[in-house]
C-alpha positions as CSV (number, residue, x, y, z in Angstrom):
1,M,-57.0,-53.1,-126.8
2,S,-58.7,-50.2,-125.0
3,Y,-57.8,-49.1,-121.4
4,V,-60.2,-47.1,-119.4
5,V,-59.0,-45.4,-116.2
6,I,-61.7,-43.8,-113.9
7,G,-59.9,-41.1,-111.9
8,N,-56.9,-38.8,-112.7
9,S,-55.4,-38.3,-109.3
10,A,-52.3,-40.2,-108.0
11,A,-53.3,-43.8,-108.8
12,G,-54.8,-43.0,-112.2
13,L,-51.9,-40.8,-113.2
14,F,-49.2,-43.3,-112.4
15,A,-51.3,-46.1,-114.0
16,V,-51.6,-44.4,-117.4
17,E,-47.9,-43.6,-117.4
18,E,-47.0,-47.2,-116.7
19,I,-49.5,-48.5,-119.3
20,R,-48.0,-46.3,-121.9
21,K,-44.5,-47.6,-121.1
22,H,-45.7,-51.1,-122.0
23,D,-48.2,-50.4,-124.7
24,T,-47.3,-47.4,-126.9
25,H,-50.2,-47.7,-129.4
26,S,-53.5,-48.8,-127.7
27,E,-56.2,-46.3,-126.7
28,I,-56.1,-45.0,-123.1
29,I,-59.2,-43.2,-121.9
30,V,-59.2,-41.3,-118.6
31,L,-62.6,-40.4,-117.1
32,T,-62.6,-37.9,-114.3
33,A,-65.2,-36.0,-112.4
34,E,-62.7,-33.1,-112.0
35,Q,-62.4,-30.2,-114.4
36,E,-58.6,-30.0,-113.9
37,P,-55.6,-32.0,-115.1
38,S,-53.9,-34.1,-112.4
39,Y,-52.9,-32.1,-109.4
40,S,-51.5,-32.8,-105.9
41,R,-54.2,-32.8,-103.1
42,C,-51.3,-32.9,-100.6
43,L,-50.2,-29.4,-101.7
44,T,-53.6,-27.6,-101.5
45,T,-52.9,-26.4,-97.9
46,Y,-49.5,-25.0,-99.0
47,F,-51.4,-23.0,-101.6
48,L,-53.9,-21.8,-99.0
49,A,-51.0,-20.8,-96.7
50,G,-49.5,-18.7,-99.5
51,D,-46.4,-20.8,-99.8
52,I,-46.9,-21.8,-103.5
53,P,-49.0,-20.5,-106.4
54,A,-51.9,-22.5,-107.8
55,S,-49.8,-23.4,-110.8
56,R,-47.5,-25.5,-108.6
57,L,-50.4,-27.8,-107.7
58,Y,-50.3,-29.5,-111.2
59,L,-48.3,-32.7,-111.3
60,R,-47.4,-32.8,-115.0
61,E,-46.5,-30.2,-117.6
62,E,-48.9,-28.7,-120.1
63,G,-49.3,-31.0,-123.0
64,F,-48.7,-34.2,-120.9
65,A,-52.0,-35.9,-122.2
66,E,-51.1,-35.2,-125.8
67,R,-47.6,-36.5,-125.4
68,L,-48.9,-39.8,-124.0
69,N,-51.8,-39.8,-126.5
70,L,-54.4,-39.9,-123.7
71,K,-58.0,-39.1,-124.2
72,V,-59.0,-37.3,-121.0
73,V,-62.7,-36.7,-120.5
74,Y,-63.5,-34.1,-117.8
75,G,-66.6,-33.7,-115.7
76,V,-67.7,-37.4,-116.0
77,D,-70.0,-38.8,-113.3
78,V,-69.8,-42.6,-113.8
79,N,-72.9,-44.3,-112.5
80,R,-72.8,-47.8,-114.1
81,I,-70.3,-50.4,-115.1
82,D,-71.4,-53.4,-117.2
83,P,-68.8,-56.2,-116.9
84,E,-70.5,-58.4,-119.4
85,R,-70.4,-55.8,-122.1
86,Q,-67.2,-54.3,-120.7
87,Q,-68.7,-50.9,-120.8
88,V,-68.7,-47.8,-118.6
89,Q,-71.6,-45.5,-118.5
90,S,-72.1,-41.9,-117.2
91,T,-75.1,-40.2,-115.8
92,D,-75.5,-38.1,-119.0
93,G,-75.8,-41.3,-121.1
94,R,-72.3,-41.5,-122.6
95,E,-70.6,-44.9,-122.9
96,W,-67.0,-46.2,-123.2
97,E,-65.9,-49.7,-123.9
98,Y,-62.9,-51.2,-122.2
99,S,-60.6,-54.2,-122.5
100,K,-59.0,-53.4,-119.1
101,L,-60.6,-51.1,-116.5
102,L,-58.9,-49.4,-113.6
103,L,-61.1,-48.1,-110.7
104,A,-59.2,-45.1,-109.3
105,L,-62.2,-43.1,-108.1
106,G,-60.6,-41.9,-104.9
107,A,-62.5,-40.6,-101.9
108,S,-64.8,-37.7,-101.0
109,A,-64.8,-35.6,-97.8
110,N,-67.5,-36.2,-95.3
111,K,-69.8,-33.2,-94.7
112,L,-71.7,-32.1,-91.7
113,T,-75.5,-32.6,-91.7
114,I,-76.3,-29.8,-89.2
115,S,-78.2,-26.6,-89.5
116,G,-76.2,-24.1,-91.5
117,G,-73.9,-26.7,-93.1
118,N,-74.9,-25.6,-96.6
119,L,-74.0,-21.9,-96.1
120,P,-71.6,-20.6,-98.8
121,E,-68.6,-20.1,-96.5
122,V,-68.7,-23.7,-95.2
123,F,-66.1,-25.9,-97.0
124,T,-64.4,-29.2,-97.0
125,L,-60.9,-29.4,-98.5
126,R,-60.5,-32.2,-100.9
127,T,-60.3,-30.8,-104.4
128,M,-58.6,-27.9,-106.2
129,K,-62.1,-26.4,-106.6
130,D,-62.4,-26.4,-102.8
131,A,-59.0,-24.8,-102.4
132,L,-59.7,-22.0,-105.0
133,A,-63.1,-21.3,-103.4
134,I,-61.5,-21.0,-99.9
135,N,-58.8,-18.8,-101.2
136,A,-61.4,-16.5,-102.7
137,I,-63.0,-16.1,-99.3
138,L,-59.6,-15.3,-97.8
139,E,-58.9,-12.7,-100.5
140,Q,-62.2,-11.1,-99.7
141,G,-60.9,-10.3,-96.2
142,A,-62.0,-13.2,-94.0
143,Q,-60.7,-12.7,-90.5
144,K,-62.0,-15.5,-88.3
145,A,-62.1,-19.2,-89.1
146,V,-63.4,-22.2,-87.3
147,V,-62.0,-25.6,-88.3
148,I,-64.1,-28.6,-87.3
149,G,-62.1,-31.8,-86.7
150,G,-58.7,-32.7,-85.3
151,G,-57.4,-34.9,-88.1
152,L,-54.5,-34.2,-90.6
153,V,-56.5,-32.2,-93.1
154,S,-58.1,-30.1,-90.4
155,L,-54.8,-29.2,-88.8
156,K,-53.1,-28.5,-92.1
157,C,-56.0,-26.1,-92.9
158,A,-55.7,-24.4,-89.4
159,Y,-51.9,-24.0,-90.0
160,A,-52.5,-22.5,-93.4
161,L,-55.2,-20.1,-92.3
162,R,-53.1,-19.0,-89.3
163,K,-50.2,-18.3,-91.7
164,R,-52.6,-16.1,-93.7
165,G,-53.3,-14.1,-90.5
166,L,-56.7,-15.3,-89.5
167,E,-57.9,-16.0,-86.0
168,V,-58.3,-19.7,-86.0
169,T,-60.3,-21.9,-83.6
170,V,-60.2,-25.7,-84.0
171,V,-63.1,-27.6,-82.5
172,V,-62.5,-31.3,-81.9
173,S,-65.0,-33.8,-80.5
174,S,-62.4,-36.1,-79.0
175,G,-59.7,-35.4,-76.5
176,Q,-56.7,-35.7,-78.8
177,L,-55.4,-34.3,-82.1
178,L,-54.4,-36.6,-84.9
179,S,-55.7,-39.6,-83.1
180,Q,-55.5,-41.8,-86.3
181,M,-51.8,-40.9,-86.8
182,L,-50.2,-40.2,-83.4
183,D,-50.5,-41.3,-79.8
184,K,-51.7,-38.9,-77.0
185,R,-48.2,-37.6,-76.0
186,A,-47.3,-36.8,-79.6
187,G,-50.7,-35.3,-80.3
188,D,-50.3,-33.0,-77.3
189,L,-46.9,-31.8,-78.6
190,I,-48.4,-30.9,-81.9
191,Q,-51.2,-29.1,-80.1
192,G,-48.7,-27.2,-78.0
193,R,-46.8,-26.1,-81.1
194,L,-49.9,-24.8,-82.9
195,S,-51.2,-23.1,-79.8
196,A,-47.9,-21.3,-79.4
197,H,-48.5,-19.8,-82.8
198,G,-52.0,-18.6,-82.0
199,V,-54.3,-21.5,-82.9
200,R,-57.0,-22.0,-80.3
201,F,-58.3,-25.5,-79.5
202,L,-61.5,-26.6,-78.0
203,L,-61.3,-30.4,-77.3
204,K,-64.2,-32.7,-76.3
205,T,-66.5,-30.2,-77.9
206,E,-69.4,-30.9,-80.3
207,V,-70.7,-28.4,-82.9
208,S,-74.5,-28.2,-82.9
209,A,-75.1,-25.6,-85.7
210,I,-73.5,-23.1,-88.0
211,T,-75.3,-19.8,-87.7
212,G,-76.2,-17.2,-90.2
213,T,-78.9,-16.6,-92.7
214,D,-77.3,-16.0,-96.1
215,H,-73.7,-16.1,-94.9
216,V,-71.8,-17.7,-92.1
217,Q,-72.0,-15.7,-88.9
218,G,-70.6,-18.2,-86.4
219,V,-70.4,-21.7,-85.0
220,Q,-72.6,-22.8,-82.2
221,I,-71.2,-25.3,-79.6
222,A,-72.4,-26.5,-76.2
223,N,-74.4,-24.3,-73.8
224,Q,-75.5,-22.1,-76.8
225,T,-72.0,-20.6,-77.0
226,E,-71.3,-19.1,-80.4
227,L,-67.9,-18.8,-81.9
228,G,-67.6,-15.9,-84.3
229,A,-66.6,-16.9,-87.8
230,D,-66.8,-15.8,-91.4
231,L,-65.2,-19.1,-92.7
232,V,-65.8,-22.7,-91.6
233,I,-63.8,-25.7,-92.8
234,V,-65.0,-29.2,-92.0
235,G,-62.4,-32.0,-91.7
236,K,-64.3,-35.1,-90.6
237,G,-62.6,-37.7,-92.6
238,V,-63.2,-39.1,-96.1
239,R,-65.1,-42.1,-97.6
240,P,-64.1,-44.1,-100.7
241,N,-66.3,-43.4,-103.8
242,I,-67.8,-46.8,-104.1
243,G,-71.5,-45.8,-104.4
244,S,-71.7,-46.7,-108.1
245,L,-70.0,-50.0,-107.6
246,R,-72.2,-51.6,-105.0
247,D,-74.4,-53.3,-107.6
248,L,-71.4,-55.1,-109.1
249,D,-70.2,-58.6,-108.0
250,L,-67.2,-57.0,-106.2
251,N,-65.7,-57.9,-102.8
252,I,-66.5,-54.7,-101.0
253,G,-65.7,-53.9,-97.4
254,Q,-64.5,-50.4,-96.5
255,G,-63.4,-50.2,-100.1
256,V,-62.9,-52.5,-103.1
257,Q,-60.9,-55.5,-102.1
258,V,-58.0,-56.4,-104.5
259,D,-55.4,-59.2,-104.7
260,S,-51.7,-58.8,-104.9
261,S,-51.9,-57.9,-108.6
262,L,-54.4,-55.1,-107.8
263,A,-57.1,-57.1,-109.6
264,T,-60.7,-57.1,-108.3
265,S,-63.0,-60.2,-108.1
266,I,-64.3,-59.3,-111.6
267,P,-62.1,-60.2,-114.6
268,N,-60.3,-57.3,-116.4
269,I,-61.2,-54.8,-113.6
270,Y,-58.5,-53.4,-111.3
271,A,-58.6,-51.0,-108.4
272,A,-56.0,-48.7,-106.9
273,G,-55.6,-45.7,-104.6
274,D,-58.0,-44.5,-101.9
275,I,-60.8,-46.8,-103.2
276,A,-58.7,-50.0,-102.9
277,E,-58.8,-52.2,-99.8
278,T,-55.3,-53.9,-99.8
279,W,-53.5,-56.2,-97.5
280,D,-52.0,-54.3,-94.5
281,L,-48.4,-55.5,-94.0
282,V,-48.5,-54.8,-90.2
283,R,-52.1,-55.5,-89.2
284,Q,-52.3,-58.6,-91.4
285,K,-55.7,-57.9,-92.7
286,F,-57.4,-56.1,-95.6
287,T,-57.9,-52.4,-94.9
288,L,-57.8,-48.9,-96.5
289,N,-54.5,-47.1,-96.2
290,A,-55.3,-44.0,-98.2
291,T,-52.0,-42.2,-98.6
292,W,-50.4,-40.6,-101.6
293,P,-47.3,-43.0,-101.7
294,N,-49.6,-46.1,-101.5
295,A,-51.8,-44.7,-104.3
296,T,-48.8,-44.0,-106.6
297,T,-47.3,-47.5,-106.1
298,Q,-50.7,-49.2,-106.5
299,G,-51.4,-47.2,-109.7
300,R,-48.1,-48.1,-111.3
301,I,-48.4,-51.8,-110.5
302,A,-52.0,-52.0,-111.6
303,G,-51.0,-50.3,-114.9
304,A,-48.2,-52.8,-115.5
305,N,-50.5,-55.8,-114.8
306,M,-53.3,-54.4,-117.0
307,C,-50.8,-54.8,-119.8
308,G,-50.1,-58.4,-119.0
309,G,-47.4,-58.0,-116.4
310,H,-47.0,-60.1,-113.3
311,E,-45.9,-57.5,-110.7
312,V,-46.8,-58.2,-107.1
313,Y,-48.0,-55.6,-104.7
314,P,-46.7,-56.8,-101.3
315,G,-49.2,-54.8,-99.3
316,S,-49.8,-51.3,-97.9
317,L,-48.7,-49.5,-94.8
318,G,-50.2,-46.7,-92.9
319,L,-47.7,-43.9,-93.2
320,N,-48.1,-40.1,-92.5
321,S,-45.9,-37.1,-92.0
322,V,-46.5,-33.4,-91.3
323,D,-44.7,-30.2,-90.2
324,F,-46.2,-27.4,-88.3
325,F,-44.1,-24.2,-87.7
326,G,-40.9,-26.2,-87.8
327,L,-42.0,-29.1,-85.7
328,S,-42.1,-32.3,-87.8
329,A,-43.9,-35.5,-87.0
330,M,-44.1,-38.9,-88.7
331,S,-45.7,-42.2,-88.0
332,A,-46.0,-45.6,-89.6
333,G,-47.8,-48.9,-88.8
334,I,-49.4,-49.4,-85.4
335,T,-48.9,-46.3,-83.2
336,K,-50.7,-47.3,-80.1
337,L,-50.7,-50.5,-78.0
338,P,-53.6,-52.7,-79.2
339,Q,-56.5,-53.0,-76.7
340,N,-56.5,-56.8,-77.2
341,Q,-52.9,-57.9,-76.5
342,E,-53.6,-61.6,-76.2
343,Q,-51.5,-62.6,-79.3
344,G,-47.9,-62.1,-78.5
345,E,-46.2,-59.8,-76.0
346,W,-46.8,-56.1,-76.9
347,E,-44.6,-53.3,-75.6
348,Q,-44.4,-49.5,-76.1
349,V,-40.9,-47.9,-75.7
350,E,-40.9,-44.1,-75.4
351,S,-38.4,-41.3,-74.9
352,Q,-38.9,-37.6,-74.7
353,K,-36.6,-34.6,-74.2
354,M,-36.1,-31.0,-75.2
355,T,-33.4,-29.7,-77.5
356,G,-33.5,-25.9,-77.0
357,N,-37.2,-25.1,-77.6
358,L,-37.7,-28.2,-79.8
359,P,-39.4,-31.2,-78.2
360,L,-38.1,-34.6,-79.3
361,Y,-40.3,-37.6,-78.9
362,R,-40.0,-41.2,-80.0
363,S,-42.4,-44.1,-79.5
364,L,-41.8,-47.6,-80.8
365,I,-44.5,-50.4,-80.7
366,W,-43.1,-53.9,-80.4
367,Q,-44.7,-57.3,-80.6
368,G,-42.0,-59.4,-79.1
369,N,-38.9,-58.5,-81.1
370,I,-40.7,-57.3,-84.2
371,L,-41.2,-53.6,-84.7
372,K,-44.9,-53.0,-85.6
373,G,-45.0,-49.2,-85.8
374,F,-43.5,-45.9,-84.5
375,V,-44.2,-42.2,-83.9
376,L,-41.4,-39.6,-84.2
377,V,-41.8,-35.9,-83.3
378,G,-39.1,-33.3,-83.7
379,D,-36.4,-35.6,-85.1
380,T,-37.6,-37.7,-88.0
381,S,-34.2,-38.5,-89.4
382,Q,-34.5,-42.2,-88.7
383,C,-37.9,-42.6,-90.3
384,G,-36.5,-44.4,-93.3
385,V,-34.7,-47.2,-91.5
386,L,-37.6,-47.6,-89.0
387,T,-40.1,-47.8,-91.8
388,G,-37.9,-50.5,-93.4
389,L,-37.9,-52.5,-90.2
390,V,-41.7,-52.2,-89.9
391,K,-42.2,-53.4,-93.5
392,A,-39.7,-56.3,-93.1
393,G,-41.5,-57.6,-90.1
394,R,-38.5,-59.7,-89.0
395,P,-37.4,-60.3,-85.4
396,L,-34.5,-58.2,-84.1
397,T,-31.8,-59.1,-81.6
398,Q,-31.9,-57.4,-78.3
399,A,-28.8,-55.4,-79.3
400,Q,-30.6,-54.2,-82.5
401,K,-33.7,-53.3,-80.5
402,N,-31.6,-51.2,-78.2
403,L,-30.2,-49.3,-81.2
404,T,-33.7,-48.2,-82.3
405,M,-33.7,-45.8,-79.4
406,G,-30.1,-44.6,-80.0
407,K,-28.6,-41.6,-81.5
408,R,-28.9,-40.6,-85.2
409,G,-26.8,-42.9,-87.4
410,T,-26.3,-45.7,-84.9
411,L,-29.3,-47.6,-86.0
412,V,-28.3,-47.8,-89.7
413,V,-24.8,-48.9,-88.7
414,G,-26.2,-51.5,-86.3
415,M,-28.5,-53.0,-88.8
416,M,-25.6,-53.6,-91.2
417,K,-23.7,-55.7,-88.7
């Protein structure tokens, strides 16, 4: 038996650990395009902020691969998989045979295709290599940064750069921050917090070019206005790395579609992590929910089933959390009322108040008596029980619904009655 895992991030790491629990002797080969052992992408902005050293990014201790008897091959660009021969091939002609194969190739950051987009001080932030390169620019004395995009990675970068003392301007094409995670009111609260700490925002603004000859000079927006910059970070989302898989007989939508065992439509091939299109517990359809917790769970279950197990992956859930200068926010499931509300009665219940200088906001999305999602800002202490209710998908009594907007602790007690 030979297991091949393509990718060494969250899904790949948890998969090989699970495989080794069930099979202590067979060969496990990990192929990765990276040049580094497994590390946390979630922590790269903490490194840029100066909160942790680079060594804290690594997920396992030195000697981990040797202890699990893993053969890790770095710098591999996989370009072909042959299911009939059960073989993986790389662009440089190397080949590896597998009995079971896990596709955990992850996702790549989208880049800007505009003038100046290839200048050396223009970055996306997806890998440790990106983080180290950005940090090198900071250590060289960068003073002004422009961050393009209003998503989670963009704002975490803006937060990190501001903590390092840079002048930071965030340019967003839409009219709301974190539009994939929060509703408008919650997004405005996050914007207010970051603005209060010196981050400048330009909403409903398009970037037309990045100026400079050999190095970044600025960012050009509407009306030929140029924002001075010596560092530009682009955060315009990610795309799953499915390019090399399109020639296979896989069910591919946004990503590689898998069943409840994380198996693909090709025998002996599994998929997990940011590349896997799984059943969404709330939306009741196949979709990508590319989060770290989803990836780790999928990797573990895929690893168990590759060894002959029969574990069931119940489905994924969109779930995100963040903290900016002491203001925390968390969301799960559906965070805005659906535009098409024909099926069932949808309702959004909101509350907002101030505690000192801390805004507290809560929004719950209901379909009838079933909680379909929530947004919390300021006080996220009830996120656990609310997430549990979203995952359960069961109707609540009116008394239980009333408790979901109550004080801390009353919800947990009420659900136990």
